[in-house]
C-alpha positions in Angstrom: -18.0 8.2 -48.8 -17.7 6.3 -52.0 -20.4 3.7 -52.8 -19.6 0.3 -54.0 -20.9 -0.4 -57.4 -22.6 -3.7 -58.2 -19.7 -4.8 -60.4 -17.3 -4.2 -57.5 -19.4 -6.1 -55.1 -19.5 -9.0 -57.6 -15.7 -8.9 -57.9 -15.3 -9.0 -54.1 -17.7 -11.9 -53.9 -15.8 -13.8 -56.6 -12.5 -13.0 -54.8 -13.7 -14.3 -51.5 -15.3 -17.5 -52.9 -12.3 -18.3 -55.0 -10.1 -18.3 -51.9 -11.8 -20.6 -49.4 -8.6 -20.8 -47.4 -9.2 -17.1 -46.3 -12.2 -18.2 -44.2 -11.0 -21.7 -43.3 -7.5 -20.8 -42.3 -6.9 -17.1 -41.7 -10.1 -16.2 -39.9 -9.9 -19.1 -37.4 -6.3 -18.3 -36.8 -7.0 -14.7 -36.1 -9.9 -15.7 -33.8 -7.6 -18.1 -31.9 -4.9 -15.5 -31.5 -7.4 -13.0 -30.2 -8.9 -15.7 -27.8 -5.4 -16.5 -26.5 -4.6 -12.8 -25.9 -7.9 -12.3 -24.1 -7.3 -15.4 -22.0 -3.8 -14.2 -21.1 -5.2 -10.8 -20.2 -7.9 -12.2 -18.0 -5.3 -14.5 -16.3 -2.9 -11.6 -15.7 -5.8 -9.6 -14.1 -6.7 -12.6 -11.9 -3.1 -13.1 -10.8 -2.7 -9.4 -10.0 -5.9 -9.4 -8.0 -4.8 -12.6 -6.1 -1.4 -11.0 -5.3 -3.1 -7.9 -4.0 -5.4 -10.0 -1.9 -2.5 -12.0 -0.5 -0.6 -8.9 0.3 -3.6 -7.4 2.1 -4.1 -10.6 4.0 -0.5 -10.8 5.0 -0.6 -7.2 6.2 -3.8 -7.8 8.1 -2.5 -11.0 9.7 0.8 -9.2 10.6 -1.0 -6.3 12.1 -3.6 -8.5 13.9 -0.9 -10.7 15.4 1.1 -7.7 16.6 -2.1 -6.2 18.1 -3.1 -9.5 19.8 0.4 -10.0 21.1 0.7 -6.5 22.6 -2.8 -6.6 24.1 -2.5 -10.1 25.5 1.0 -9.3 27.0 -0.4 -6.2 28.6 -3.5 -7.9 30.0 -1.5 -10.9 31.3 0.9 -8.5 33.1 -2.0 -6.4 34.4 -3.9 -9.5 35.7 -0.7 -10.8 37.4 -0.2 -7.5 39.1 -3.9 -7.3 40.1 -3.8 -10.9 41.6 -0.6 -10.2 43.5 -2.0 -7.0 45.0 -5.4 -8.6 45.9 -3.6 -11.6 47.5 -1.3 -9.4 49.6 -4.3 -7.2 50.6 -6.3 -10.2 51.9 -3.3 -11.2 54.1 -2.8 -7.5 55.1 -6.5 -7.2 56.1 -5.9 -10.2 58.4 -3.3 -8.1 60.2 -0.2 -9.8 58.8 2.6 -8.0 57.1 5.7 -9.2 55.3 8.5 -6.8 54.5 9.4 -8.8 51.3 6.2 -7.7 49.7 7.8 -4.5 48.4 10.4 -6.7 46.5 7.6 -8.8 45.1 5.4 -5.9 44.0 8.2 -3.5 42.8 8.6 -4.8 39.2 4.9 -4.7 38.4 4.3 -1.0 37.8 7.3 -0.6 35.4 6.6 -3.8 33.5 2.9 -3.1 33.2 3.4 0.5 32.0 5.9 -0.7 29.4 3.4 -3.3 28.2 0.7 -0.6 28.1 2.9 1.7 26.0 3.5 -1.2 23.6 -0.3 -1.7 23.3 -1.1 2.0 23.0 -1.1 2.1 19.2 -3.9 -0.4 19.2 -6.1 1.5 21.7 -8.2 4.5 21.3 -7.6 7.3 23.8 -10.6 6.3 26.0 -9.3 2.7 26.3 -5.8 3.9 27.0 -7.1 6.2 29.7 -9.1 3.4 31.3 -6.1 1.1 31.5 -3.9 3.9 32.8 -6.3 4.6 35.6 -6.3 1.0 36.5 -2.5 1.0 36.7 -2.6 4.0 38.9 -5.2 2.4 41.2 -3.2 -0.8 41.4 -0.1 1.2 42.3 -2.0 3.0 45.1 -3.4 -0.3 46.4 0.1 -1.9 46.3 1.4 1.0 48.3 -1.3 0.5 50.9 -0.5 -3.1 51.6 3.2 -2.2 52.1 2.3 -0.2 55.3 3.0 -2.2 58.4 0.1 -2.2 60.9 2.5 -2.4 63.9 4.5 0.7 62.9 4.0 3.9 64.8 1.9 6.4 62.9 -0.4 3.8 61.3 -3.7 5.5 61.3 -6.6 3.6 62.6 -10.1 5.0 62.8 -13.3 5.4 60.9 -12.0 8.1 58.5 -8.8 6.1 57.5 -10.9 2.9 57.1 -13.4 4.7 54.8 -10.5 6.0 52.8 -9.0 2.6 52.4 -12.4 1.1 51.5 -12.9 3.8 48.9 -9.5 3.0 47.4 -10.5 -0.6 47.0 -13.9 0.2 45.7 -12.3 2.5 43.1 -9.8 -0.3 42.2 -12.7 -2.7 41.8 -14.7 -0.4 39.5 -11.5 0.5 37.5 -10.8 -3.2 37.1 -14.4 -4.0 36.0 -14.2 -1.2 33.4 -10.9 -2.4 32.1 -12.3 -6.0 31.8 -15.2 -4.5 29.8 -12.9 -2.6 27.5 -10.5 -5.5 27.0 -13.5 -7.8 26.4 -14.6 -5.6 23.6 -11.1 -5.7 22.1 -10.6 -9.4 22.5 -13.9 -11.1 22.7 -15.0 -12.8 26.0 -13.7 -16.3 25.2 -10.2 -15.2 24.2 -10.0 -12.9 27.3 -10.7 -15.8 29.6 -8.0 -17.9 28.0 -5.4 -15.1 28.3 -6.1 -14.4 32.0 -6.0 -18.1 33.0 
């Protein structure tokens, strides 16, 4: 590395002081250009980050709305089926029977299972299993209320009554477990609004 002699240093000093426009014009211009470039770079990074955040929010909103729609549709269908079966069961327990009940209850299993399949991607396997069990219990309970008391072959007795009671107890516990699972997915307040 070559060293600068004192005479060279003096010449450099004279050159710089004889040209004041170098420090007053060129240096501030270079500083301004660098500042603008840095500002543009920072703005570009900020916009890129904002676009990424907007995209993630859109995807999140889109996913969340699809999830809420699928789960609320399923739950509304399930609650409607449950209410229909319970209503008909209370009339059936009073000894009354209406042959049109089969027409009223027939669409529920298919609609509910389709709604469950639409909600399946948003459920873990345990939740899906819980809801599937409830659908099965509702279908069994619905078949029970379609039996006419006055028909020959209707079984009366302690064993058949215990079997029917166990079916309704199983339905009640499956429904309670499903409410618990759906409450965890939705939150209690939203679940109450959906089922009303």
